[in-house]
N, C-alpha and C positions, 0 to 999 in steps of 0.2 A: 292247330292254331299256333300262331307265332309265339315264341317265348318272350319274356320281358326284355331280354337282351336284344333280341332281333327287332322288337318294336322300338326300343330306345335308339337302335342304330338307324332305323328307318326315319325316326323323328329328326335325328341329326342330319340325315341326308336331305330331307325335305326342307329343313331350315336353311341349309347351304344353298339349295336350289332357289329358295325364296329370296335369299340375299342377292343372288346373281340376276334373277329376273327383275327384281326391283331396281337394281343398279342399271340394267340395260334399258328399262323403261324410262328412267330419268335421263340417261344419255340420249336416247332416241328423241325424247320430248324436247331436250335442249337443241338438238340438231334440227328438229322440225321447226322450232321457233326461229332459228337463224335463217332457215330456208324460206320461211314465210316472209320474213323481213326482206330478204333479197328479192323475192318475187314481187313483193309489194312496192319496192323501190324501182323495180325495172319495168313493170307492166305499163305505167303511165307513159314512159319514154317509148316503149315499143308500139303502144296504141297510137301515140302521136305520129310516129313515123309512118304508120299505115294510113293514117288520116291524110297526112301531107301527100303521100304518094297517090292516094285515091283522088284527092283534089287536083293535083297536077295532071294526072292522066285524064281527068274530065275535060281538060282544055281541048279546044278544037285542033285536031290533027296531031296532038302530042303522042298518043299511043301509037299511031301509024308511023310517026317519024322516028321512033326509037328502034334501032336495029340491034337489039340485045337478044342473044340466044336464051337468056334466062326467062324470057316471057314466051318462048316458043317451044312447042313439043319437040323433043329430040328425035332424030332419025334412027338412032341405034335401038335395037330390040333388047339390049341388056338393061336389066333393072338392078338398082342398088337399094338395099333395105338397111336402114339404121335402126337396130332393135335395142331397146334399153331394158335393163334388169337391175339387180343389185350385185354387189361384190360378195355379200355374205348371206347366210340364211337367217332363220329365226325372225321372219317378218310375215308370218301367216301365209296366205295364198298369193302374195305379191308376185313372186317369181313364177309360180305355176301359171298365173294369168298372163304374164308377159310371154312365156314360152308358147302357151296356147295361141296367143295372138299371132306370133310368128308362124306357127304351123298352119293356122287358118289362112294367112296371107300366101304362104307357099302353095297351099291347095288351090287358092283362088287364081294365082298366077298360072298354075299348071292347067287349070281349066281354060284359061285364055290362050294356052298354047306356048307358054314360056317355060322352057325346060330349066331344071335346076342348074345346069352348067352355064346358063345365061343370067344367073342371079348372083350378085355380089352382096355378101352380108357383112355389115359392120357391127359386131356386138359391142355394146357399151355396158359392161357388167360381167363379172366372172361367171355368174350363173347362166347368163345367156351364151357366153363363149363355150361353156361346157355343153349346153344343150345343142348348139350348132355342131360341135364335134360329134355328138352322139347320133345326130341324124345324117351324118356323113357329108357335111358341107364344110369346105375349107373357107374360113373367114378371110375376107379381103384384108382386113386390118382389125386387130383387137384393140378397141379403145377403152378398155376397162379402167385404165389409169385416170380417166376423167372423173371417176367417182371417188378416188382417193382423197382429193381435196378439190371439190367443184369450184372452178374459176372460169372467168371469161376467156382468158388468153388461150388455154389448151382447147377449149370448145371452139373458139374462132379458128384455130389451126385446122381442126377437123372440117369445119364448115368451108374453109378455103380449099381444102383438098377435094371435097365433094363438088364444089362449084366449078373448079378447074376441070374436073373429069367431065362434067356436064357440058361445059363450054367447048371442050375439045371433041365432043361427040362420042366419048367412050361409053357413056350410059345415056339412055333416052328418058329415064325417069328415076327419081329418087323418092323413096317413101320412108316416113318416120313412124315407128311403132313404139308406143310407150304407155305407161299407166298415168293417167291424169289425176292430180290431187284435187278432188272435189270436196272432200271433208275427211275428218279423221276416220270415219267409218266407211268411206267409199272412195275407191281408186279405180275407176273404170278404164278399160283399155281404149286407146285412141289410135286411129290410123290417119295420117296426114300426108298429102303430097308436098314434098319439099321443093322439088323442081320438076317441071317448069313452074315458076312462081305464079300463083293464082291470086289475083287481087279482085275485089268486088268490081263489077262492071260500073262504069260511070253512069250517073243518072241524067247526063245531058246538061247539067248546070255548069256554067263557066265560073271561074274564080272572079272575085270582085275586080272590077275594071281598074280600080286605083291601086291594086296590089302589084307591086313591081317585083319580078323574080329575076335575079341576076346570078349567073350570066344569061340564063334562059331556062324555060321549063324543061326542055329536053335534057340539057346538061345536068340540071339538079336531079331529075329522075334517074338518070344513068349513074349519078354519084350515090344516090340513096339506095338503089337496088342491092348492091353488095352488102351494105351496112345492115339492111333488113335481114338478109340471109345469114350473116354472121351472128346477129343477135338471136335469130330463131333457134339455132342449135343450143345456145346457152339457156334460152328460156325453157326449152324442152328438157334439157339436162336438169335444171333446177326443179321443174315441175315433177319429173320422175323421181328425183332425189327426195323431194318433200313427200311424195306419195309413199316412197319406201319407208321413210321415218315414221309416217303416220301409221302405216301397216304394222311396223315393228312395235310402236308404242301400244297399239291395241292388243297385239299378240302377247306382249310381255305383261300387260295388265291382266289379260285373261289367264295367263300362266300363273301370275301371282295370286289371283283369286282362287284358282284351283289348288295351288299349294297351301293357301290359308285354310281352305276347306278340308284338305287331306290332313293337314297338321292338326286341326281341331279333332278330327275323327281318331287319328292315331293317339293323340294325347288322352282322349277319353278312354280309348281301349287300354292304354298303358296304365292309367289310374285305376281302372276296374280290375285289371289283372294283378296290379300291385296290391290293391285292397284285398283281393281274394287270397293272395299269397300270405299277406299279414294275418288274415283271419284264419287261414289254415294252420299257420305256425302257432297262433294263440290256442287253437283247439288242441293241437298236439301237446303243447305245454300243459294245458289244463288237464288233458287226458292222462298225461304222464304223471302229474302230481296226484291224481286220484287213484292211480293204479296201485 
């Protein structure tokens, strides 16, 4: 059985751990709140862009008139995967889920006949970059810096690079793999095709006849397409970032709860052993005085 000194040392160690986990939980909660605000401010704009595109493409002959490679399947058999994780650990199973999603996608592509030398991986997150190295794949570009301070400009730069590669025919398909922030307790993995851009099919309804589009529907659609793609990467980045902070908040809360429980047990054990030691000393004193 542990001595009083050992038990006291363990109590001090658990208290230090509890301070760390509590601080990390508060920091993660604050980052999650900011990410939620950013997503909340951005989603209405993104949804409206999609609605405008869908409405414009519903116009007679508009979809057929647009000669954009962004809406057409690429001829190249090379696939680009943009896989998101976190830059650090201590966020529960967040990174394990993200890596598992990547491995599942690699297996799926292999069954389709796509060899790994025809796959370009863009890891967004140091944990994903480490996993990519371990499975023997050379990352096309490590975009982990996007998570240092999530912002639109660097995310748009990555989106621009991906779009240009697709337009040049260097890749025939681009897929996004990330954990979606559903709630603080749920961050399910998501797989989305980034390019070619897939929009809901038109329902055959025309725009209101009195709605004038200048300079024209075709020109407006062609101008909106790249904006939607630039915004998409930033949306996914913030979604994954929010999921990471939610997972870390929950993980640190559980760690703090476990530390509290262990601290209570150790304190009880320490008090019992201390009382036993005092009682033993008193018995020795009484026994010595009666001898």
